C-alpha positions, 0 to 999 in steps of 0.5 A, spaced: 787 598 831 789 605 834 784 611 832 791 615 830 792 618 824 799 619 821 798 624 815 805 628 815 811 627 819 814 634 820 821 636 824 819 642 828 824 648 829 823 653 834 826 659 832 826 665 838 827 672 837 831 675 842 832 682 844 835 687 849 830 689 855 831 696 853 829 694 846 823 690 849 821 696 853 820 701 847 816 696 843 812 692 848 805 693 846 808 690 839 811 684 842 805 682 845 801 683 839 806 679 835 807 673 840 799 673 840 798 673 833 804 669 831 805 664 837 813 666 836 816 666 843 821 672 844 827 672 849 828 678 853 835 679 855 838 683 861 845 685 861 846 680 855 843 674 859 836 671 857 832 674 863 824 673 861 820 670 855 814 673 852 809 668 850 802 668 848 797 665 854 795 660 849 802 657 848 803 658 855 797 654 857 799 649 852 806 648 855 803 647 862 798 642 859 803 638 856 807 638 862 801 635 866 800 630 861 807 628 861 808 627 868 801 623 869 804 616 868 797 613 865 797 619 860 804 618 858 803 610 858 797 612 853 801 617 849 807 612 848 802 606 846 799 611 841 806 613 838 808 605 838 802 604 834 803 609 829 811 607 828 808 600 827 803 603 822 797 601 826 794 607 824 787 609 820 788 612 814 785 619 812 779 616 808 777 611 813 778 617 819 773 621 815 768 616 814 768 614 822 767 622 823 761 622 818 758 616 822 760 619 829 756 626 826 750 622 824 752 624 816 753 617 813 756 617 807 760 622 803 755 628 801 
């Protein structure tokens, strides 16, 4: 059985804020703070066309890591196998996972 826990299925909708370069210039520090604090991506337009995205470094690094995983055939195969197992119901339920983690951490039974 896979050690993959399926707790909830979520549909993720990413909404990006868009603003002009002129507007971004006047409040750039606030945009940076917002991107870092909320993980929101802000598209900055120039002449009405998307030009750049303000994105927290943590989110950028996460995207790079995801791309690296998806480009590595072995990692991608492992991910796809885990997804198939989860789709087939081959999962460990929350209670089982909690017990496994307690055991792994040397805590034995629930405290």
